[in-house]
C-alpha positions as CSV (number, residue, x, y, z in Angstrom):
1,M,-61.3,-54.4,42.1
2,P,-58.7,-54.4,44.9
3,R,-59.9,-55.0,48.4
4,R,-60.3,-51.9,50.6
5,T,-58.7,-53.6,53.6
6,F,-55.2,-54.9,53.6
7,A,-54.7,-57.3,56.4
8,A,-51.7,-58.9,54.6
9,L,-49.9,-55.5,54.6
10,T,-50.2,-55.4,58.4
11,G,-48.9,-59.0,58.7
12,I,-45.9,-58.2,56.5
13,R,-44.7,-55.7,59.0
14,A,-43.8,-58.6,61.3
15,I,-41.6,-60.0,58.5
16,A,-39.9,-56.6,58.1
17,A,-39.3,-56.3,61.9
18,T,-37.9,-59.9,62.0
19,M,-35.5,-59.1,59.1
20,V,-34.1,-56.1,61.1
21,F,-33.8,-58.3,64.2
22,L,-31.8,-60.9,62.2
23,Y,-29.6,-58.1,60.8
24,H,-28.7,-56.7,64.2
25,H,-28.0,-60.1,65.7
26,R,-26.3,-61.7,62.7
27,K,-22.9,-61.6,64.4
28,Y,-24.0,-64.4,66.8
29,W,-24.6,-66.8,63.9
30,Y,-21.8,-66.0,61.5
31,H,-20.0,-69.3,62.1
32,Q,-23.1,-71.4,62.1
33,L,-24.4,-70.5,58.7
34,P,-23.3,-70.8,55.1
35,E,-21.6,-67.7,53.8
36,I,-24.4,-66.8,51.4
37,M,-26.9,-66.8,54.3
38,S,-24.5,-64.6,56.4
39,R,-24.3,-62.2,53.4
40,F,-28.1,-62.1,53.2
41,F,-28.4,-61.3,56.9
42,N,-25.9,-58.4,56.4
43,E,-28.5,-56.8,54.1
44,F,-31.6,-57.5,56.2
45,H,-31.5,-53.9,57.2
46,T,-33.6,-53.7,54.1
47,G,-36.6,-54.6,56.3
48,V,-36.6,-50.8,57.0
49,S,-37.0,-50.3,53.2
50,L,-40.1,-52.5,53.3
51,F,-41.4,-50.3,56.2
52,F,-40.8,-47.1,54.2
53,V,-42.5,-48.3,51.0
54,L,-45.4,-49.6,53.0
55,S,-45.7,-46.2,54.8
56,G,-45.6,-44.4,51.5
57,F,-48.5,-46.6,50.2
58,L,-50.7,-46.5,53.3
59,I,-50.4,-42.7,53.9
60,A,-51.1,-41.9,50.3
61,Y,-54.0,-44.5,50.1
62,T,-55.5,-43.4,53.4
63,Y,-55.2,-39.6,53.2
64,E,-54.5,-38.8,49.5
65,D,-54.1,-35.0,49.5
66,K,-57.0,-34.3,51.8
67,P,-54.7,-32.7,54.5
68,M,-53.9,-30.1,51.9
69,N,-57.5,-28.8,52.0
70,D,-56.7,-26.3,54.8
71,H,-54.3,-25.8,57.7
72,R,-56.7,-27.4,60.2
73,S,-56.9,-30.6,58.1
74,Y,-53.2,-30.7,57.8
75,T,-52.6,-30.1,61.5
76,R,-55.1,-32.8,62.5
77,Y,-53.5,-35.3,60.1
78,L,-50.1,-34.5,61.4
79,L,-51.2,-34.8,65.1
80,I,-52.7,-38.3,64.4
81,R,-49.5,-39.4,62.8
82,L,-47.5,-38.1,65.8
83,A,-49.9,-39.9,68.2
84,R,-49.1,-43.1,66.4
85,I,-45.3,-43.1,67.1
86,F,-44.4,-40.5,69.7
87,P,-46.0,-41.8,72.9
88,I,-44.4,-45.2,73.0
89,Y,-41.1,-43.8,71.8
90,L,-41.1,-41.0,74.4
91,L,-42.1,-43.5,77.2
92,L,-39.3,-45.9,76.3
93,L,-36.7,-43.1,76.0
94,S,-37.7,-41.6,79.3
95,V,-37.5,-45.0,81.1
96,K,-34.0,-45.5,79.6
97,Y,-32.8,-42.0,80.7
98,I,-34.4,-42.3,84.2
99,D,-32.7,-45.7,84.6
100,Q,-29.3,-44.9,83.1
101,G,-29.1,-41.1,83.6
102,F,-29.9,-38.3,81.2
103,P,-27.2,-37.2,78.7
104,N,-26.3,-33.5,78.2
105,A,-29.0,-31.0,77.4
106,T,-28.2,-31.0,73.6
107,I,-28.5,-34.8,73.2
108,T,-31.6,-34.8,75.5
109,F,-33.3,-32.2,73.4
110,L,-32.4,-33.8,70.1
111,T,-33.5,-37.3,71.1
112,Y,-36.8,-36.2,72.6
113,T,-37.6,-34.2,69.4
114,L,-36.1,-36.8,67.0
115,W,-34.0,-34.1,65.5
116,H,-31.0,-36.3,66.3
117,G,-31.9,-38.3,63.2
118,F,-30.6,-35.4,61.0
119,S,-27.1,-35.6,62.5
120,D,-24.5,-38.3,61.6
121,R,-23.0,-37.6,65.0
122,Y,-26.1,-38.0,67.1
123,N,-28.5,-40.2,65.1
124,L,-27.7,-43.4,67.0
125,H,-28.1,-41.8,70.5
126,G,-31.0,-42.6,72.8
127,I,-32.8,-45.4,71.1
128,P,-30.4,-46.1,68.2
129,Q,-33.0,-47.6,65.8
130,A,-35.2,-44.4,66.2
131,W,-33.2,-42.7,63.4
132,S,-35.8,-44.2,61.1
133,L,-38.6,-42.4,63.0
134,T,-37.0,-39.1,61.9
135,V,-37.2,-40.3,58.3
136,E,-40.8,-41.4,58.8
137,L,-41.8,-38.0,60.4
138,S,-40.1,-36.1,57.6
139,F,-42.2,-38.1,55.2
140,Y,-45.4,-37.6,57.2
141,T,-44.8,-33.8,57.1
142,L,-44.4,-33.7,53.4
143,A,-46.5,-36.6,52.2
144,P,-49.8,-34.7,51.4
145,L,-47.8,-32.2,49.3
146,F,-46.0,-35.0,47.4
147,Y,-49.3,-36.8,46.7
148,Y,-50.9,-33.5,45.4
149,L,-47.9,-32.8,43.2
150,S,-47.8,-36.4,41.9
151,K,-51.4,-36.1,40.7
152,K,-50.3,-33.1,38.6
153,S,-47.0,-34.5,37.2
154,I,-44.9,-37.4,38.4
155,V,-41.9,-36.1,36.5
156,K,-42.1,-32.7,38.3
157,T,-42.6,-34.4,41.6
158,V,-39.4,-36.4,41.1
159,G,-37.7,-33.2,40.1
160,F,-38.9,-31.5,43.3
161,L,-37.6,-34.5,45.4
162,L,-34.2,-34.3,43.7
163,L,-34.2,-30.6,44.4
164,L,-34.9,-31.4,48.0
165,L,-31.9,-33.8,48.0
166,L,-29.7,-31.1,46.6
167,V,-30.9,-28.5,49.1
168,T,-30.2,-30.9,51.9
169,L,-26.7,-31.6,50.7
170,G,-26.2,-27.9,50.1
171,I,-27.2,-27.2,53.7
172,G,-24.8,-29.8,55.1
173,Y,-21.8,-29.0,53.0
174,G,-22.5,-25.2,53.3
175,W,-22.6,-25.6,57.1
176,H,-19.4,-27.6,56.9
177,A,-17.6,-24.9,54.9
178,W,-18.8,-22.2,57.2
179,N,-17.8,-23.6,60.6
180,G,-16.9,-27.3,60.2
181,N,-20.4,-28.6,61.0
182,H,-19.1,-30.3,64.1
183,D,-22.4,-32.1,64.8
184,L,-22.5,-33.4,61.2
185,F,-26.1,-32.3,60.4
186,F,-27.0,-33.3,56.8
187,Y,-23.4,-34.3,56.3
188,P,-21.6,-36.1,54.7
189,W,-23.3,-37.3,51.5
190,F,-23.3,-41.0,52.5
191,F,-25.2,-40.2,55.6
192,V,-27.8,-38.2,53.7
193,L,-28.3,-41.0,51.2
194,N,-28.4,-43.6,53.9
195,G,-30.2,-42.0,56.8
196,T,-32.4,-39.1,55.8
197,F,-35.7,-38.8,54.0
198,S,-34.0,-36.6,51.3
199,G,-31.8,-39.5,50.4
200,R,-34.4,-42.2,50.7
201,F,-37.4,-40.5,49.2
202,A,-37.7,-43.1,46.4
203,E,-38.8,-45.8,48.9
204,F,-41.8,-43.7,50.0
205,F,-42.5,-42.5,46.5
206,A,-42.7,-46.0,45.3
207,G,-45.5,-46.5,47.8
208,I,-47.2,-43.3,46.7
209,L,-47.2,-44.4,43.1
210,L,-48.6,-47.8,44.1
211,A,-51.5,-45.9,45.8
212,H,-52.1,-44.0,42.5
213,Y,-52.1,-47.3,40.7
214,I,-54.6,-48.9,43.1
215,Q,-56.9,-45.9,43.2
216,H,-57.0,-45.0,39.5
217,Q,-56.0,-48.2,37.6
218,R,-54.4,-46.2,34.8
219,P,-50.9,-47.6,34.8
220,S,-48.3,-46.7,32.2
221,I,-46.7,-50.0,32.8
222,P,-49.3,-52.8,33.4
223,F,-48.7,-55.5,36.0
224,P,-48.9,-59.1,34.8
225,Q,-52.1,-60.8,35.4
226,R,-50.7,-63.8,37.4
227,Y,-48.0,-64.5,39.9
228,R,-47.7,-60.9,40.9
229,T,-46.9,-61.8,44.5
230,W,-44.2,-64.3,43.7
231,I,-42.6,-62.0,41.1
232,G,-42.4,-59.4,43.8
233,V,-40.9,-61.9,46.3
234,V,-38.3,-63.2,43.9
235,A,-37.4,-59.7,42.7
236,S,-37.1,-58.3,46.3
237,L,-34.9,-61.2,47.4
238,G,-32.9,-60.8,44.1
239,C,-32.2,-57.2,45.0
240,I,-31.0,-58.2,48.4
241,Y,-28.8,-60.8,46.9
242,F,-27.3,-58.3,44.4
243,I,-26.7,-55.8,47.2
244,S,-24.8,-58.6,49.0
245,L,-22.5,-59.0,46.0
246,F,-21.0,-55.6,46.8
247,E,-19.9,-56.7,50.3
248,K,-16.1,-56.7,50.6
249,T,-16.3,-59.3,53.4
250,I,-19.1,-61.1,55.2
251,Y,-18.8,-58.6,58.0
252,Q,-19.6,-55.5,55.9
253,H,-22.6,-54.1,54.0
254,G,-23.1,-54.0,50.3
255,T,-24.7,-50.6,50.8
256,D,-21.3,-49.3,51.9
257,V,-20.5,-49.2,48.2
258,I,-22.4,-46.8,45.9
259,G,-23.6,-49.6,43.7
260,G,-25.3,-51.5,46.5
261,L,-26.6,-48.3,48.0
262,L,-28.3,-47.3,44.7
263,I,-29.9,-50.8,44.4
264,R,-31.3,-50.5,47.9
265,N,-32.5,-46.9,47.4
266,L,-33.8,-47.1,43.8
267,L,-34.4,-50.6,42.6
268,L,-35.6,-52.5,45.7
269,P,-38.5,-50.0,46.3
270,V,-39.9,-50.9,42.9
271,C,-39.7,-54.6,43.7
272,V,-41.3,-54.2,47.1
273,A,-44.1,-52.1,45.6
274,W,-44.7,-55.0,43.2
275,L,-44.8,-57.4,46.1
276,L,-47.3,-55.2,48.0
277,Y,-49.5,-55.0,44.9
278,G,-49.6,-58.8,44.6
279,L,-50.6,-59.1,48.3
280,I,-53.4,-56.6,47.7
281,T,-54.8,-58.1,44.5
282,E,-54.0,-61.9,44.7
283,K,-55.2,-64.8,46.8
284,T,-52.1,-66.9,47.6
285,W,-51.1,-69.0,50.6
286,F,-48.6,-66.2,51.5
287,E,-51.3,-63.6,51.5
288,W,-53.5,-65.9,53.6
289,L,-50.6,-66.5,56.1
290,L,-50.0,-62.7,56.4
291,S,-53.7,-62.1,56.9
292,T,-54.1,-64.5,59.8
293,R,-54.9,-63.1,63.2
294,V,-51.5,-64.1,64.6
295,M,-49.6,-62.3,61.9
296,V,-51.8,-59.2,62.0
297,L,-51.3,-59.1,65.8
298,L,-47.5,-59.4,65.3
299,G,-47.7,-56.7,62.6
300,N,-49.5,-54.4,64.9
301,A,-47.0,-55.0,67.6
302,S,-44.0,-54.6,65.2
303,F,-43.4,-51.0,66.2
304,A,-42.9,-51.9,69.8
305,F,-40.8,-54.9,68.8
306,Y,-38.7,-52.6,66.6
307,L,-38.0,-50.3,69.5
308,F,-37.2,-53.2,71.8
309,H,-35.1,-55.5,69.6
310,I,-31.8,-53.9,70.4
311,N,-30.3,-51.6,73.0
312,Y,-32.1,-50.8,76.2
313,V,-35.0,-53.3,76.4
314,N,-33.1,-56.2,74.9
315,A,-30.1,-55.5,77.2
316,L,-32.5,-55.7,80.2
317,T,-33.9,-59.1,79.0
318,Y,-30.3,-60.4,78.7
319,K,-29.7,-59.6,82.3
320,W,-32.8,-61.6,83.2
321,H,-32.2,-64.5,80.9
322,L,-30.7,-65.2,77.5
323,F,-32.6,-67.7,75.4
324,P,-31.0,-69.5,72.5
325,D,-33.0,-67.3,70.0
326,R,-31.4,-64.2,71.4
327,N,-34.7,-63.5,73.2
328,F,-36.5,-63.2,69.8
329,T,-39.7,-64.9,71.0
330,F,-39.7,-63.2,74.4
331,L,-39.3,-59.8,72.8
332,W,-42.3,-60.5,70.6
333,I,-44.4,-61.5,73.6
334,L,-43.3,-58.3,75.4
335,A,-44.1,-56.2,72.4
336,I,-47.6,-57.7,72.0
337,L,-48.3,-56.9,75.7
338,V,-47.1,-53.4,75.4
339,Y,-49.1,-52.9,72.2
340,L,-52.4,-54.2,73.7
341,L,-52.0,-52.6,77.1
342,I,-50.3,-49.3,76.4
343,E,-49.7,-48.4,72.7
344,K,-53.1,-49.2,71.2
345,P,-55.2,-47.7,74.1
346,L,-53.1,-44.6,74.2
347,Y,-53.2,-44.1,70.4
348,L,-57.0,-44.6,70.3
349,L,-57.5,-42.1,73.2
350,L,-55.3,-39.5,71.5
351,R,-56.9,-40.0,68.1
352,K,-60.4,-39.7,69.7
353,M,-59.3,-36.4,71.3
354,I,-57.9,-35.1,68.0
355,I,-61.1,-36.1,66.1
356,S,-63.4,-34.7,68.8
357,E,-61.6,-31.4,68.5
358,K,-62.6,-31.4,64.8
359,A,-66.2,-32.0,65.8
360,T,-66.0,-29.0,68.2
361,E,-64.7,-26.8,65.5
362,N,-67.6,-27.7,63.3
């Protein structure tokens, strides 16, 4: 039987965050690396895909469809998820705005609520990488429903998700036909497929299906009995390589082409889910490494690192000192401190308050 705790899945978050760091800093190493490595770095934005598949699995595995029991359960579930990401994000955003000045009221409102992630015009304002938090929150909001539906019929659930994509595109293009959609909400189609939950639902859904597999062990397509982890690693790296083949130059993304985009959105999630299954069910040196205390600590601090690795915090560290690794190590140290001293205590406090409210209701 699979283990009930997944230390390796926490550790792998550090790898995903490192991939995104290398992606955003790749321009500094273009002329020092072989072309194939530069092309790989161009596609290391796929670290976000790893986060999405992992979120799909962990939310489905942890909560299943329990939040669907009643409105209080759902509200409590959603508040706990908000308590996990909003406090540190709002704190960092506020510090940035206080230091650099607040933007106009529209951008301020959109970035504080994370609604800016629905707009191709505003999604990189504030903390640019926070666009992915909008995708995550969209998933958190709908996840219990998707899990409930997937227990009834996977085909119907996929149909529902495709309908959600069509509705999203319809809103964006209808808005555009009506008044030009100046702020580019849910428009154009490339933005929807690249930067919204409606376009990237397959990554989360792959994680949900993995949770079904782990919990019920009734697969329609059985996994091999050996080398699951390494098959997942090779398959995931292979997907990234195939995406890179669509790059027109080493300065562009393979996902700028529909072929590369579809591989990232549809095929890579399956390979990542396979990798996660291997880490859950197999004992390998890779699983051991990801489960060490150091890697688990880095995985827990990966959210703060993700918010720090470009833009405001990283720019501040550059003013202080620029290390040869583009402050990679220093940012991890800072992220660990923020996680231990601010993020974790604040989350535990808020979670305790939310759960104590449940006890009061009972």
